[in-house]
N, C-alpha and C positions, 0 to 999 in steps of 0.2 A: 580365139577367145582366151583372155588372160586367166591363168590359173590363180585361184585364191591363195593368199599367203597362209602358211600353216604354222600354228603356234601350239606349244604344250604349256599348260599352266598347272603346276603341282599345287595342291591345296585349293584348286579352283572351284570346288563344289559349294563353298560358303565363304562368308566374311569378305575380307579384302580381296582374296583370290577371285571370288565370284564377281566383285566389282570390276576387276581387271578383265575377266572373261567377257562380261557384258559390253565393256567399252571396245574390246577387240572385235567382237561380233558386229557391233554397230559400224565399225570401220571396214567391214568386209572380210575379216579374217575367218578362216576355218580353225576351230579350236578343239583340242583334246584337253579336257579338264580332269584332273585326278583327285581322288579322295583316299584317305587311309583305310577306310572300312567300307564294306558293302552297304551298311546302313546310311553312311554319308552320301554315297553315290546314288542310292535309290531315292533319297529324299530330294535330290537336286533335279530340276527340270532339264530335259535334253531334247533338242529338236533342231532341224535344219542344219546350220553350220556348227553345231555343238554336239560333241560326244563326251560322255562321262565314263570313267573307268576307275577301278581300284588299283592303287599302286603304293607299295610300301617302299619309300625311298631309302630306308635303312637296309634293305635287302638287295645286295649286289646282283644276284641272279635274276631277281624280279625286274630290276632296272635294265639289265642287259636284254632280257626278253622283250621288255616294253619298247625300248629304243630300236631294237632290231627289226621292228615291224615297219619302220618308216623308210620311205624312199627319199623324202625331202623334209626338211624342217627349216623354217625361217626365223623362229623365235622360241626361246625357252624362258619361261617365267617361273622362278623358284619361290612359290608362295606358300608351300607347306611349312608349318611351324607349330610348335606347342609351347605351353607355358604352364608351370606348376607352382602358382603363387603360394609361398609359405612352406613349400616342401623341398626346395632346391638345395638346401644345405645338406641333405642326405646325398651321399656320393652316387648311389645308384640312380637317383632321380636326376642329379646333375648330369651324369653321363648320358642318360636317355634324352634329355633336352638338347644337349650338344650334338648327339648323334643324329637327331632329326634336323635341327635348325642350321647347323654349320656343316657337319660331315655329309648330311643328305644333300645339301646344296652343292657341295663340291662334287659329290658322286654324280649328280645329274649333269653338272657342267661338263665333266670329263666324258661321260657317256654320250652326250649330245654333240661333243666337239667336232667329230668328223662330219656330221650332217651340217652343222652350222658353218664349218669351213667351206664346204662345197657350195653352200648357198650364199655365203657372205652375210650370214645371219647375225642375230643380236641376242644377248642375254640380259634379262632384268632380274635382279635379286631384290628380295624384300628385307631391308635392314629395319631400323627402328630409331626413334628418338633415344632409346636406350643404347644405341650404338655410341652415343656421346655422353649420356648421363649414367650414373650408377642407379641400380634398382635394388634397394636393400632386401626386398622380399623375393626377388627373382635373380639371384646371382648367375644362374646358368643361362637364363634367357638373355640377360644383359651381356654376358661374356660371349655368347654365341652370336648375338647381333653385332657386337663390336667386331667379332671375327668375320662376319659376313661383309661388313663395310671394307675391311682390309683385303679380304679375298677378292672383292669386286675390283679394287684398284690393281691388285697383283695380276689377275687374269686379264684385265683390260690392257695392261702394258705388254704382257706376254703374247696375247693373241691379236693385238692390233695389226701386226704385219700380215696376218692371215685374213684380214678383212672382217674380223669379228669384233663387234662393239659389246662392252660389258658395263652396264650402269646399275644403279640401285635407287629405289625410293626409300625414304625413312619416314614412315607414317608416325603421326603423333597420336592423339587420343581420338580413335575412330569408333563409331557406334557399331559394335559387332557383338557376337555372343561372348567373346573373350573379355569384353569390358562391361558386360551386363551388371555384374556385382557392384562395380564402381558407380555406374549410372543410377543404380537403385539405392545408393548410399548418399543421402542429401549433403552431408558434410564433405565427403570426398569429392562429389561432383562439383560442389560450389568452389572448392579449392582449385580444381582442374580448370574450370571455366574462368575463374578469376585470373589465372596465370596465362590463359590463352587470349591473345589480343582480339581475335575475331569473336570471342565469346560464345562459341558453340562447339559441339562435337563434330568431327569430320564424318564423312560417309564413305562407304566403299567406292561409290561413284567418284568422289573427289580424288581418290587414289587412282582409280581406273583410268581417268582421263589423262593424268600425267603419265601413267605407265604406257598408255597407247601412244602418246607423243614420243616418249623416249625410244620406243620400238619402231617408230616410223622413219622414213627417209628425211623428214624435217630435222631430225636430231643426228644427221649423218656425221657431224663433226664433234659429237659428244661421246666420250668414253671415259670410264674411270670416275664418273660423277655420282655423288650421293645427293639426291634431291629431297630435302625435307618437305613433307606434306603434312603440316601440323598447325595451320592457322596462326603461325607466328610464335608458337610456344617456345621454340629453341632460340628465338631472337631476343627473348626477355632476359 
């Protein structure tokens, strides 16, 4: 009997991370999804091939304890991320956002590296359209996601000889809790949709399907790639 492939998805209890979790489970993966708080984890359904757990990716000891429980890992998805719109010019908030979005991503990649090397596994990072554009209200988020894109390329080059692929998706405007305020503001929403060639908000499932493909053997010759999932927003 073939053993199910094992994936860890940080930030997998909601939003884009949850869309990726759902797509992986549909593809027969066994998934461990993490959330930052017990409240997040308790609110997320868990059954069958999915287990939810709490993990603070800014805590090195917690990450080491978490990854130390695995005998095998085939994929790591770094979906945990935060945004503090309008507050990120305060240096303490700036540092907090970067600590989660960029340093936390690197921490998970390094911690999971031995397991992924052993399995010939794959990493998928979550970049953003703000990896390419400036975000005047979110300088920390934009800087961290630009860093994630460059980190993806750097790790892809360094770990390719070990058989590890490292790619990223760069979501555009996706209908999640993080974008609720924009979707509830008629003027802001109209501007976003007018700029988006497909004329709609993306869904977590839109991102999840691309993520699952990038983690599959079908993408075996893809590494160091940042794939926009934005309905054409970045092409305008």
